[in-house]
VMD Tcl script that builds the backbone (N, CA, C; Angstrom):
set m [mol new atoms 210]
animate dup $m
set s [atomselect $m all]
$s set {name element resname resid chain x y z} {
  {N N MET 1 A 51.584 -17.947 -28.310}
  {CA C MET 1 A 50.263 -17.808 -27.702}
  {C C MET 1 A 49.422 -19.031 -28.049}
  {N N HIS 2 A 48.640 -19.454 -27.079}
  {CA C HIS 2 A 47.768 -20.607 -27.252}
  {C C HIS 2 A 46.322 -20.162 -27.092}
  {N N LYS 3 A 45.426 -20.917 -27.679}
  {CA C LYS 3 A 43.988 -20.663 -27.538}
  {C C LYS 3 A 43.400 -21.737 -26.630}
  {N N TYR 4 A 42.541 -21.302 -25.709}
  {CA C TYR 4 A 41.921 -22.197 -24.742}
  {C C TYR 4 A 40.410 -22.026 -24.784}
  {N N LEU 5 A 39.690 -23.142 -24.825}
  {CA C LEU 5 A 38.235 -23.135 -24.729}
  {C C LEU 5 A 37.872 -23.450 -23.283}
  {N N ILE 6 A 37.202 -22.539 -22.625}
  {CA C ILE 6 A 36.783 -22.746 -21.238}
  {C C ILE 6 A 35.540 -23.632 -21.259}
  {N N THR 7 A 35.622 -24.810 -20.628}
  {CA C THR 7 A 34.491 -25.738 -20.614}
  {C C THR 7 A 33.689 -25.666 -19.317}
  {N N ASP 8 A 34.313 -25.157 -18.249}
  {CA C ASP 8 A 33.601 -24.941 -16.996}
  {C C ASP 8 A 34.473 -24.060 -16.113}
  {N N ILE 9 A 33.842 -23.176 -15.374}
  {CA C ILE 9 A 34.596 -22.267 -14.511}
  {C C ILE 9 A 33.766 -21.935 -13.286}
  {N N SER 10 A 34.448 -21.797 -12.163}
  {CA C SER 10 A 33.791 -21.434 -10.917}
  {C C SER 10 A 34.605 -20.319 -10.263}
  {N N PHE 11 A 33.925 -19.247 -9.887}
  {CA C PHE 11 A 34.577 -18.112 -9.256}
  {C C PHE 11 A 34.289 -18.066 -7.765}
  {N N ASP 12 A 35.143 -17.398 -7.019}
  {CA C ASP 12 A 34.913 -17.136 -5.601}
  {C C ASP 12 A 34.209 -15.787 -5.509}
  {N N PHE 13 A 32.896 -15.832 -5.353}
  {CA C PHE 13 A 32.089 -14.610 -5.352}
  {C C PHE 13 A 31.884 -14.031 -3.961}
  {N N THR 14 A 32.491 -14.621 -2.947}
  {CA C THR 14 A 32.271 -14.127 -1.586}
  {C C THR 14 A 33.468 -13.338 -1.093}
  {N N ASP 15 A 33.176 -12.406 -0.225}
  {CA C ASP 15 A 34.172 -11.582 0.435}
  {C C ASP 15 A 33.782 -11.582 1.911}
  {N N ASP 16 A 34.526 -10.913 2.743}
  {CA C ASP 16 A 34.202 -10.892 4.171}
  {C C ASP 16 A 32.792 -10.382 4.446}
  {N N ASN 17 A 32.392 -9.346 3.743}
  {CA C ASN 17 A 31.093 -8.719 4.018}
  {C C ASN 17 A 30.195 -8.623 2.797}
  {N N PHE 18 A 30.511 -9.373 1.748}
  {CA C PHE 18 A 29.800 -9.177 0.490}
  {C C PHE 18 A 29.746 -10.479 -0.297}
  {N N GLU 19 A 28.619 -10.703 -0.952}
  {CA C GLU 19 A 28.510 -11.805 -1.905}
  {C C GLU 19 A 27.792 -11.272 -3.140}
  {N N LEU 20 A 28.368 -11.554 -4.308}
  {CA C LEU 20 A 27.784 -11.083 -5.562}
  {C C LEU 20 A 26.396 -11.716 -5.738}
  {N N PRO 21 A 25.389 -10.933 -6.111}
  {CA C PRO 21 A 24.040 -11.473 -6.308}
  {C C PRO 21 A 24.039 -12.600 -7.361}
  {N N PRO 22 A 23.165 -13.592 -7.195}
  {CA C PRO 22 A 23.119 -14.750 -8.095}
  {C C PRO 22 A 22.964 -14.389 -9.576}
  {N N THR 23 A 22.182 -13.361 -9.882}
  {CA C THR 23 A 22.006 -12.997 -11.298}
  {C C THR 23 A 23.320 -12.505 -11.898}
  {N N MET 24 A 24.087 -11.759 -11.123}
  {CA C MET 24 A 25.381 -11.270 -11.605}
  {C C MET 24 A 26.412 -12.410 -11.679}
  {N N GLN 25 A 26.294 -13.374 -10.766}
  {CA C GLN 25 A 27.164 -14.558 -10.825}
  {C C GLN 25 A 26.938 -15.307 -12.131}
  {N N LEU 26 A 25.680 -15.483 -12.492}
  {CA C LEU 26 A 25.333 -16.186 -13.720}
  {C C LEU 26 A 25.833 -15.420 -14.952}
  {N N GLU 27 A 25.708 -14.117 -14.928}
  {CA C GLU 27 A 26.202 -13.306 -16.043}
  {C C GLU 27 A 27.704 -13.511 -16.251}
  {N N LEU 28 A 28.467 -13.497 -15.171}
  {CA C LEU 28 A 29.916 -13.701 -15.280}
  {C C LEU 28 A 30.236 -15.115 -15.751}
  {N N TYR 29 A 29.520 -16.100 -15.215}
  {CA C TYR 29 A 29.731 -17.488 -15.645}
  {C C TYR 29 A 29.498 -17.603 -17.151}
  {N N ASN 30 A 28.413 -17.039 -17.632}
  {CA C ASN 30 A 28.087 -17.109 -19.061}
  {C C ASN 30 A 29.090 -16.341 -19.925}
  {N N LYS 31 A 29.651 -15.292 -19.375}
  {CA C LYS 31 A 30.628 -14.492 -20.118}
  {C C LYS 31 A 31.908 -15.286 -20.392}
  {N N PHE 32 A 32.303 -16.137 -19.464}
  {CA C PHE 32 A 33.578 -16.844 -19.587}
  {C C PHE 32 A 33.435 -18.297 -20.028}
  {N N ASN 33 A 32.363 -18.951 -19.651}
  {CA C ASN 33 A 32.188 -20.365 -20.000}
  {C C ASN 33 A 31.885 -20.517 -21.490}
  {N N ASN 34 A 32.461 -21.539 -22.097}
  {CA C ASN 34 A 32.293 -21.839 -23.523}
  {C C ASN 34 A 32.799 -20.723 -24.434}
  {N N ASN 35 A 33.797 -20.001 -23.971}
  {CA C ASN 35 A 34.429 -18.968 -24.778}
  {C C ASN 35 A 35.910 -19.292 -24.946}
  {N N VAL 36 A 36.494 -18.753 -26.005}
  {CA C VAL 36 A 37.900 -18.995 -26.311}
  {C C VAL 36 A 38.734 -17.804 -25.845}
  {N N PHE 37 A 39.830 -18.101 -25.152}
  {CA C PHE 37 A 40.751 -17.085 -24.673}
  {C C PHE 37 A 42.149 -17.411 -25.162}
  {N N THR 38 A 42.939 -16.379 -25.382}
  {CA C THR 38 A 44.321 -16.533 -25.815}
  {C C THR 38 A 45.237 -16.211 -24.641}
  {N N ALA 39 A 46.231 -17.075 -24.430}
  {CA C ALA 39 A 47.175 -16.865 -23.335}
  {C C ALA 39 A 48.493 -17.562 -23.652}
  {N N ASP 40 A 49.550 -17.143 -22.963}
  {CA C ASP 40 A 50.867 -17.752 -23.155}
  {C C ASP 40 A 50.921 -19.179 -22.627}
  {N N ASP 41 A 50.265 -19.395 -21.477}
  {CA C ASP 41 A 50.258 -20.719 -20.858}
  {C C ASP 41 A 49.088 -20.808 -19.875}
  {N N ASP 42 A 49.002 -21.924 -19.142}
  {CA C ASP 42 A 47.889 -22.150 -18.218}
  {C C ASP 42 A 47.813 -21.066 -17.143}
  {N N ASP 43 A 48.964 -20.725 -16.572}
  {CA C ASP 43 A 48.980 -19.710 -15.515}
  {C C ASP 43 A 48.534 -18.353 -16.046}
  {N N ASP 44 A 48.969 -18.015 -17.243}
  {CA C ASP 44 A 48.580 -16.756 -17.868}
  {C C ASP 44 A 47.080 -16.724 -18.134}
  {N N LEU 45 A 46.518 -17.864 -18.503}
  {CA C LEU 45 A 45.071 -17.975 -18.734}
  {C C LEU 45 A 44.304 -17.640 -17.457}
  {N N VAL 46 A 44.687 -18.268 -16.353}
  {CA C VAL 46 A 44.010 -18.038 -15.070}
  {C C VAL 46 A 44.172 -16.582 -14.640}
  {N N GLU 47 A 45.363 -16.054 -14.775}
  {CA C GLU 47 A 45.630 -14.671 -14.407}
  {C C GLU 47 A 44.793 -13.695 -15.242}
  {N N SER 48 A 44.724 -13.945 -16.528}
  {CA C SER 48 A 43.971 -13.084 -17.441}
  {C C SER 48 A 42.480 -13.085 -17.119}
  {N N ILE 49 A 41.925 -14.263 -16.899}
  {CA C ILE 49 A 40.486 -14.355 -16.590}
  {C C ILE 49 A 40.193 -13.725 -15.240}
  {N N THR 50 A 41.046 -13.972 -14.254}
  {CA C THR 50 A 40.856 -13.382 -12.931}
  {C C THR 50 A 40.848 -11.863 -13.016}
  {N N GLU 51 A 41.769 -11.321 -13.792}
  {CA C GLU 51 A 41.854 -9.864 -13.961}
  {C C GLU 51 A 40.607 -9.317 -14.654}
  {N N LYS 52 A 40.146 -9.997 -15.694}
  {CA C LYS 52 A 38.965 -9.530 -16.438}
  {C C LYS 52 A 37.686 -9.658 -15.612}
  {N N ALA 53 A 37.576 -10.739 -14.845}
  {CA C ALA 53 A 36.361 -10.980 -14.067}
  {C C ALA 53 A 36.316 -10.148 -12.791}
  {N N GLY 54 A 37.491 -9.901 -12.218}
  {CA C GLY 54 A 37.531 -9.189 -10.946}
  {C C GLY 54 A 37.303 -10.096 -9.762}
  {N N PHE 55 A 37.289 -11.406 -9.996}
  {CA C PHE 55 A 37.108 -12.398 -8.938}
  {C C PHE 55 A 38.098 -13.530 -9.141}
  {N N CYS 56 A 38.543 -14.118 -8.040}
  {CA C CYS 56 A 39.452 -15.265 -8.119}
  {C C CYS 56 A 38.704 -16.485 -8.640}
  {N N ILE 57 A 39.436 -17.373 -9.266}
  {CA C ILE 57 A 38.864 -18.607 -9.810}
  {C C ILE 57 A 38.993 -19.721 -8.773}
  {N N ASN 58 A 37.866 -20.382 -8.474}
  {CA C ASN 58 A 37.893 -21.561 -7.599}
  {C C ASN 58 A 38.364 -22.781 -8.372}
  {N N SER 59 A 37.799 -22.953 -9.563}
  {CA C SER 59 A 38.182 -24.088 -10.412}
  {C C SER 59 A 37.918 -23.715 -11.868}
  {N N ILE 60 A 38.685 -24.363 -12.746}
  {CA C ILE 60 A 38.537 -24.094 -14.171}
  {C C ILE 60 A 38.856 -25.363 -14.943}
  {N N ASN 61 A 38.050 -25.640 -15.941}
  {CA C ASN 61 A 38.294 -26.736 -16.882}
  {C C ASN 61 A 38.363 -26.116 -18.268}
  {N N TYR 62 A 39.311 -26.563 -19.053}
  {CA C TYR 62 A 39.497 -25.999 -20.378}
  {C C TYR 62 A 40.169 -27.011 -21.283}
  {N N ARG 63 A 40.115 -26.719 -22.582}
  {CA C ARG 63 A 40.832 -27.505 -23.591}
  {C C ARG 63 A 41.723 -26.554 -24.353}
  {N N GLN 64 A 42.951 -26.965 -24.568}
  {CA C GLN 64 A 43.819 -26.176 -25.428}
  {C C GLN 64 A 43.482 -26.544 -26.856}
  {N N LEU 65 A 43.215 -25.539 -27.670}
  {CA C LEU 65 A 42.813 -25.763 -29.046}
  {C C LEU 65 A 44.041 -25.926 -29.947}
  {N N PRO 66 A 43.892 -26.671 -31.019}
  {CA C PRO 66 A 45.003 -26.828 -31.962}
  {C C PRO 66 A 45.431 -25.471 -32.528}
  {N N GLU 67 A 46.693 -25.376 -32.879}
  {CA C GLU 67 A 47.275 -24.122 -33.378}
  {C C GLU 67 A 46.553 -23.557 -34.608}
  {N N TYR 68 A 46.023 -24.420 -35.457}
  {CA C TYR 68 A 45.447 -23.960 -36.720}
  {C C TYR 68 A 44.053 -23.368 -36.574}
  {N N ILE 69 A 43.445 -23.448 -35.424}
  {CA C ILE 69 A 42.113 -22.853 -35.214}
  {C C ILE 69 A 42.302 -21.375 -34.926}
  {N N LYS 70 A 41.616 -20.536 -35.679}
  {CA C LYS 70 A 41.745 -19.078 -35.526}
  {C C LYS 70 A 40.771 -18.558 -34.509}
}
mol reanalyze $m
mol bondsrecalc $m
mol representation Tube
mol addrep $m
């Protein structure tokens, strides 16, 4: 398992007939941005965040943290 620090993330908040209100968009952005997540690899990271957020990711920037950081 690896640790990843999310440095920037963008979600797809639109649907055919619905768009998440801006205040809720900001809440989700703040929940995931600048936070550390554990995942097996890059694909697992994206899958995990997508599942937790309930929205697909448009773009994501992250840093893999050294193994010794808890």
